[in-house]
VOGU-3710 file (C-alpha; in Angstrom, 3 decimals, decimal comma):
1> xxxxxxxxxx> 125,912/11,807/-27,756  129,122/9,407/-28,499  130,781/8,707/-25,300  134,349/8,912/-24,953  134,979/5,469/-24,977  132,858/5,571/-28,260  135,034/8,190/-29,926  138,980/6,606/-29,060  137,242/3,341/-29,957  136,518/4,885/-33,662
11> xxxxxxxxxx> 139,803/6,721/-33,749  141,902/3,430/-33,298  139,157/1,763/-36,066  139,864/4,952/-38,587  143,857/3,968/-38,078  142,688/0,109/-38,856  140,996/1,143/-41,881  144,124/3,002/-43,055  146,209/0,251/-43,533  143,841/-1,929/-46,146
21> xxxxxxxxxx> 146,944/-0,843/-49,193  148,589/-3,811/-50,596  147,220/-5,454/-53,489  149,648/-8,965/-53,418  149,273/-11,903/-51,419  151,816/-15,124/-51,609  152,207/-18,407/-50,160  155,148/-19,949/-48,716  156,203/-22,903/-46,810  157,677/-21,875/-43,908
31> xxxxxxxxxx> 159,666/-18,867/-44,827  160,355/-20,018/-48,187  158,632/-17,828/-50,310  156,590/-19,029/-53,267  154,926/-16,684/-55,530  150,866/-17,113/-56,131  148,030/-15,436/-57,560  147,048/-12,206/-55,654  143,205/-12,490/-53,814  142,013/-10,313/-57,216
41> xxxxxxxxxx> 143,489/-12,949/-59,435  141,216/-15,834/-56,952  138,455/-16,559/-59,541  141,216/-17,258/-62,074  142,735/-20,154/-60,161  140,970/-23,231/-61,013  139,528/-25,880/-58,550  141,863/-29,318/-58,527  140,236/-32,206/-60,837  139,645/-34,677/-57,880
51> xxxxxxxxxx> 140,988/-38,472/-58,590  140,336/-40,575/-55,657  139,388/-39,586/-52,185  139,534/-35,865/-52,018  141,451/-34,308/-49,392  139,225/-31,797/-47,462  140,274/-28,790/-46,442  139,169/-25,869/-43,953  139,812/-22,340/-44,335  138,810/-19,901/-41,148
61> xxxxxxxxxx> 138,652/-16,304/-41,786  139,846/-13,529/-39,456  137,357/-11,124/-37,234  138,314/-10,567/-33,641  135,885/-10,909/-31,451  133,441/-12,777/-33,889  136,121/-15,888/-33,882  133,519/-17,573/-31,261  131,717/-18,450/-34,467  134,491/-20,509/-35,653
71> xxxxxxxxxx> 134,060/-22,459/-32,338  130,368/-23,080/-32,773  131,287/-24,370/-36,216  133,887/-27,000/-35,068  131,559/-28,023/-32,465  129,071/-28,869/-35,094  131,682/-30,782/-37,644  132,948/-32,696/-34,152  129,333/-33,885/-33,771  128,908/-34,765/-37,606
81> xxxxxxxxxx> 132,015/-36,728/-37,094  133,489/-34,129/-39,925  137,650/-34,490/-40,398  140,167/-32,317/-42,432  143,171/-32,932/-44,053  144,325/-29,596/-43,833  143,393/-26,451/-42,122  144,490/-22,803/-42,808  143,322/-19,662/-40,521  144,233/-15,871/-40,392
91> xxxxxxxxxx> 144,190/-13,731/-37,243  141,630/-15,641/-34,720  140,712/-17,860/-37,580  144,356/-19,414/-37,144  143,838/-19,248/-33,138  140,710/-21,161/-33,209  142,310/-23,512/-36,305  145,686/-23,960/-34,587  143,812/-25,041/-30,632  142,076/-27,456/-33,157
101> xxxxxxxxxx> 144,711/-29,293/-34,978  146,641/-29,292/-31,606  143,347/-31,488/-30,384  141,805/-29,460/-28,298  138,339/-29,982/-28,076  135,582/-27,289/-29,380  134,180/-27,279/-25,875  137,207/-26,501/-23,835  137,519/-23,700/-26,397  133,867/-22,435/-25,795
111> xxxxxxxxxx> 134,404/-22,051/-22,477  137,631/-20,157/-22,510  135,859/-18,022/-25,051  132,419/-17,073/-23,391  134,322/-16,317/-19,697  136,135/-13,313/-21,906  139,584/-15,176/-21,487  140,462/-14,862/-24,908  139,652/-11,148/-25,750  140,571/-10,205/-22,203
121> xxxxxxxxxx> 144,226/-11,442/-23,108  144,064/-9,942/-26,516  143,088/-6,704/-24,686  144,316/-6,447/-21,726  143,648/-2,907/-21,100  140,573/-1,243/-22,748  141,406/0,461/-25,371  140,500/3,882/-24,646  142,757/3,660/-21,511  145,802/2,378/-23,953
131> xxxxxxxxxx> 144,808/5,752/-26,620  145,112/7,700/-23,740  148,695/6,345/-22,201  150,208/6,707/-25,403  151,766/9,860/-24,827  153,409/8,886/-21,711  154,019/5,337/-23,711  155,720/7,639/-26,204  158,785/8,784/-23,478  160,535/5,894/-24,173
141> xxxxxxxxxx> 161,572/7,030/-27,564  162,590/10,442/-26,352  165,742/8,378/-24,868  166,219/6,203/-27,541  164,301/3,298/-27,076  162,403/2,848/-30,314  160,180/-0,216/-30,499  157,971/-1,194/-33,164  154,698/0,801/-33,955  150,997/-0,442/-32,160
151> xxxxxxxxxx> 149,402/0,247/-28,784  149,826/-3,093/-27,405  152,796/-5,701/-27,942  150,622/-8,894/-27,704  153,025/-10,699/-24,863  150,383/-11,677/-22,730  148,088/-12,749/-25,191  150,964/-15,319/-26,718  151,546/-16,528/-23,298  148,044/-17,372/-22,715
161> xxxxxxxxxx> 147,648/-19,046/-25,914  150,875/-21,329/-25,542  149,365/-22,288/-22,246  146,003/-23,409/-23,487  147,580/-26,023/-25,795  148,861/-29,596/-25,260  152,794/-29,727/-24,066  153,614/-31,446/-26,645  151,815/-29,495/-29,316  153,514/-26,200/-29,192
171> xxxxxxxxxx> 154,478/-26,045/-33,105  153,294/-26,185/-36,434  154,840/-29,377/-36,988  154,127/-31,334/-34,098  150,120/-30,511/-34,747  147,923/-33,413/-35,368  146,667/-32,172/-38,361  148,533/-30,157/-40,915  148,289/-26,350/-40,772  148,872/-22,940/-42,090
181> xxxxxxxxxx> 148,857/-19,419/-40,464  148,465/-16,571/-42,447  150,534/-13,188/-41,934  151,330/-10,256/-43,919  155,263/-9,091/-43,844  155,445/-5,561/-43,226  158,955/-5,562/-45,048  158,129/-6,542/-48,675  154,449/-6,286/-48,040  153,529/-10,208/-48,929
191> xxxxxxxxxx> 151,404/-12,652/-47,101  152,870/-15,890/-45,914  151,470/-18,912/-44,853  153,230/-20,429/-42,263  153,542/-23,656/-42,037  156,880/-24,564/-39,302  157,756/-22,893/-36,309  156,701/-21,767/-32,452  152,969/-21,193/-32,571  153,556/-18,594/-29,740
201> xxxxxxxxxx> 154,655/-16,047/-31,505  153,332/-16,960/-35,062  150,012/-16,616/-33,742  150,693/-13,611/-32,194  152,076/-12,345/-35,500  148,775/-13,156/-37,667  146,929/-11,202/-34,504  148,790/-8,043/-34,500  146,559/-5,614/-36,189  148,168/-3,147/-37,496
211> xxxxxxxxxx> 148,384/0,206/-35,206  146,340/-1,529/-32,221  149,024/-4,565/-31,928  152,976/-4,794/-32,650  154,154/-6,141/-35,565  156,319/-9,361/-34,706  159,794/-10,772/-35,585  159,792/-14,192/-37,701  163,015/-15,168/-38,769  164,109/-12,517/-41,466
221> xxxxxxxxxx> 160,572/-10,745/-41,458  158,398/-8,288/-39,324  154,815/-9,548/-39,386  151,322/-8,468/-38,790  147,872/-9,470/-39,061  147,268/-11,384/-42,402  143,808/-10,270/-42,279  144,799/-6,854/-44,129  144,899/-8,720/-47,249  144,161/-12,313/-46,656
231> xxxxxxxxxx> 141,195/-12,323/-43,975  139,446/-15,346/-45,501  143,040/-18,094/-46,785  140,804/-20,172/-49,250  143,124/-20,269/-52,037  146,025/-20,887/-49,620  144,635/-23,795/-48,423  144,110/-25,282/-51,380  147,916/-24,205/-51,695  148,577/-26,765/-48,935
241> xxxxxxxxxx> 146,911/-29,706/-50,890  143,210/-29,782/-49,921  141,044/-30,558/-53,437  137,299/-29,635/-51,398  137,504/-26,547/-49,211  134,864/-25,312/-46,982  135,703/-21,533/-46,008  133,524/-20,053/-42,570  133,594/-16,354/-42,835  132,863/-14,592/-39,832
251> xxxxxxxxxx> 132,835/-10,923/-41,111  129,609/-9,244/-40,798  127,417/-8,814/-44,156  128,135/-5,996/-46,423  124,409/-4,930/-47,324  122,327/-1,759/-48,495  122,379/1,125/-46,080  119,504/4,142/-45,639  121,489/7,391/-45,815  120,519/8,276/-42,271
261> xxxxxxxxxx> 123,088/5,727/-40,965  125,912/8,041/-42,032  124,968/10,884/-39,747  126,311/8,827/-36,786  129,941/9,699/-35,483  131,895/7,127/-36,654  129,302/5,796/-39,173  131,672/6,117/-42,255  134,903/4,926/-41,034  133,180/1,616/-39,914
271> xxxxxxxxxx> 131,391/1,110/-43,062  134,753/1,594/-44,833  136,402/-1,086/-42,895  133,289/-3,545/-44,063  133,937/-2,796/-47,328  137,454/-3,364/-47,308  136,755/-6,863/-46,052  134,160/-7,699/-48,233  136,367/-6,991/-50,694  139,100/-9,293/-49,686
281> xxxxxxxxxx> 136,628/-12,122/-48,718  134,561/-12,418/-52,159  137,144/-13,592/-54,362  138,119/-16,086/-52,052  134,534/-17,237/-51,024  134,848/-17,959/-55,211  137,485/-20,674/-54,601  135,670/-22,824/-51,906  133,489/-25,193/-52,446  131,325/-24,133/-49,030
291> xxxxxxxxxx> 130,971/-21,308/-47,406  129,648/-20,729/-43,969  128,826/-17,244/-42,830  127,532/-17,290/-39,122  125,307/-13,999/-38,889  127,953/-11,801/-36,620  126,573/-8,499/-37,709  127,060/-5,991/-34,956  129,731/-7,536/-33,451  132,378/-5,302/-32,937
301> xxxxxxxxxx> 135,958/-6,524/-33,931  137,140/-5,754/-30,545  134,547/-6,463/-28,088  135,282/-8,010/-24,992  131,354/-8,354/-24,056  130,593/-11,941/-22,962  127,097/-11,709/-24,300  128,929/-11,227/-27,519  130,781/-14,377/-27,473  128,092/-16,434/-26,687
311> xxxxxxxxxx> 126,153/-14,794/-29,479  129,267/-15,262/-31,732  129,479/-19,050/-30,586  125,868/-19,550/-31,174  125,884/-18,120/-34,592  128,245/-20,553/-35,434  126,330/-23,744/-34,365  123,464/-22,361/-36,519  125,263/-21,654/-39,642  127,197/-25,193/-39,421
321> xxxxxxxxxx> 124,180/-26,889/-38,557  122,499/-25,401/-41,982  125,373/-25,840/-43,862  125,535/-29,578/-43,111  122,975/-31,114/-45,630  124,873/-29,261/-48,487  128,008/-30,217/-47,562  127,101/-33,970/-46,996  125,626/-34,061/-50,258  129,006/-32,594/-52,094
331> xxxxxxx> 130,830/-34,939/-50,146  128,976/-37,936/-51,072  129,156/-37,333/-54,662  132,826/-37,709/-54,060  132,747/-40,689/-52,286  133,191/-39,246/-48,888  130,660/-40,394/-46,580
//
């Protein structure tokens, strides 16, 4: 029989799945909107003709607690001396990307992730507790205080992330490598690449999973997790100027399942979430020159287990090591050694 905690998590995931509804994805420099093809048109987006040294980009996908895989990949890239001209991330991919662009060593990121600090600040109290207390949290609305919808505000997570960055790297403009975070504006239903501003609220916004976290005001917009529609920002990385893009997709693999699997409570909801992410990711993968897929199947998006953190980091390392021969070969063809 499913535990009470499991039932609450299943209910929450069902709500999250319900927000997979938008069909357009745009890009913007700061908050100035620039129209771009949506993910369903990504296959029509032609790769650039490279002249001279190619600009190398890194696209880091969303995936919650599976984000440790990004750290594992970055560790390998650091050892191999692979440098990037642009980095774009969605949700936890934006967090890893921002830290990398700020010069934070992957080993330092690993320590924080493995000790459970990242997910502890992301989920300040267990999800099932927050859901049980939801009626109490509704009381302020009865006296006219109508906050934005969501179970967690995210201010603790924002402060934690900023405190982990060097003092002079708190804005996107000051990062050592050009960086963009993908986030969705609830007001117009469009995705943006945010390339200017304070990293605290920007990272809080791109990680604001609908129904789980409250959206964040940025300028005139109200932003939430970009993974709703642009979970693997390959096209967005190219739009910033990258000629050659390496994408890291940390979503669990979508494969054929046996019929009996769907007798388990919550199994259909989890399947639909996995399908929604797969459908969003695949067109973007087609735009990448290299796709790295760490084996993260079995790790929940909202897991707070230190064991899962260690497994995800190891999976990222293994996947990056396996991809390095192809990466080196393709870059060598372009004159990059």
